[in-house]
C-alpha positions as CSV (number, residue, x, y, z in Angstrom):
1,M,79.2,-23.0,-29.4
2,S,78.3,-22.4,-33.0
3,K,75.3,-19.9,-34.1
4,K,73.3,-23.0,-34.7
5,K,73.4,-24.0,-31.2
6,K,73.1,-20.5,-30.0
7,L,69.8,-19.9,-31.9
8,I,68.8,-23.6,-31.2
9,E,69.1,-22.8,-27.4
10,R,67.2,-19.5,-27.5
11,L,64.4,-20.9,-29.5
12,L,63.7,-23.7,-27.2
13,S,64.0,-21.0,-24.4
14,K,60.8,-19.2,-26.1
15,P,61.7,-15.7,-26.1
16,K,59.3,-12.9,-26.3
17,D,61.4,-11.3,-29.2
18,F,62.6,-14.0,-30.8
19,T,62.6,-12.6,-34.4
20,Y,61.6,-13.7,-38.0
21,S,65.4,-13.1,-38.9
22,E,66.7,-15.2,-36.3
23,L,64.1,-18.0,-37.1
24,S,65.1,-17.7,-40.8
25,N,68.8,-18.0,-40.1
26,L,68.4,-20.9,-37.9
27,L,66.1,-22.8,-40.6
28,N,68.7,-22.3,-43.0
29,A,71.2,-23.8,-41.0
30,L,69.3,-26.8,-40.8
31,G,69.0,-27.4,-44.6
32,Y,65.6,-25.6,-44.7
33,I,64.7,-23.1,-47.8
34,E,62.4,-20.6,-48.0
35,D,59.2,-20.7,-50.0
36,N,56.4,-18.2,-50.5
37,K,54.8,-18.8,-53.6
38,G,55.1,-15.6,-55.8
39,K,53.4,-12.6,-55.0
40,T,49.6,-13.7,-54.0
41,S,51.1,-15.4,-51.0
42,G,50.8,-12.1,-49.0
43,S,52.7,-13.5,-45.7
44,R,52.0,-17.0,-45.6
45,V,55.5,-18.5,-46.4
46,A,57.2,-22.2,-45.9
47,F,59.8,-23.3,-44.7
48,I,61.1,-26.9,-46.8
49,N,63.7,-29.1,-45.6
50,L,64.5,-31.3,-48.8
51,T,65.8,-33.9,-47.1
52,N,63.4,-35.6,-44.7
53,L,60.3,-33.2,-46.8
54,N,59.9,-32.0,-43.1
55,I,57.6,-29.0,-44.5
56,I,57.0,-25.6,-41.8
57,R,54.3,-22.8,-42.6
58,L,53.7,-20.1,-41.0
59,D,53.1,-16.3,-41.3
60,K,55.5,-13.7,-41.0
61,P,55.0,-11.3,-38.6
62,H,53.7,-7.8,-39.0
63,P,53.6,-4.9,-38.6
64,G,57.1,-6.2,-36.4
65,N,59.4,-8.8,-36.4
66,E,58.7,-10.8,-33.5
67,L,57.0,-14.2,-33.4
68,K,54.3,-14.7,-31.8
69,S,54.2,-17.9,-29.1
70,Y,52.2,-20.0,-30.9
71,I,54.4,-19.9,-33.5
72,I,57.7,-20.7,-31.6
73,N,55.7,-23.2,-30.0
74,Y,54.6,-25.1,-33.4
75,V,58.3,-24.7,-35.0
76,I,59.8,-26.2,-31.9
77,K,57.2,-29.1,-32.5
78,K,57.6,-29.8,-35.8
79,L,61.4,-29.8,-35.1
80,K,61.2,-32.2,-32.4
81,E,59.0,-33.8,-34.4
82,S,61.8,-34.4,-37.2
83,G,64.4,-35.2,-34.8
84,E,66.5,-32.0,-35.8
85,I,66.5,-30.9,-32.2
């Protein structure tokens, strides 16, 4: 099983310890690029898929690296709507 498929399965299982790094790796594997609008964006970040123009906006977790459950649900919803998972 590929790393991308493992990350998708892990995301869909909605773990409490899914990290921002794992999400970034998964979205990069799906063709997204990360955009954070420079120094003034704070923790706000957007992942943009230039192929289908899907945009996923979220806040980077801080002080830790684990994503909140509402962010995981949001990402799953956006990826399902675009047909990527």
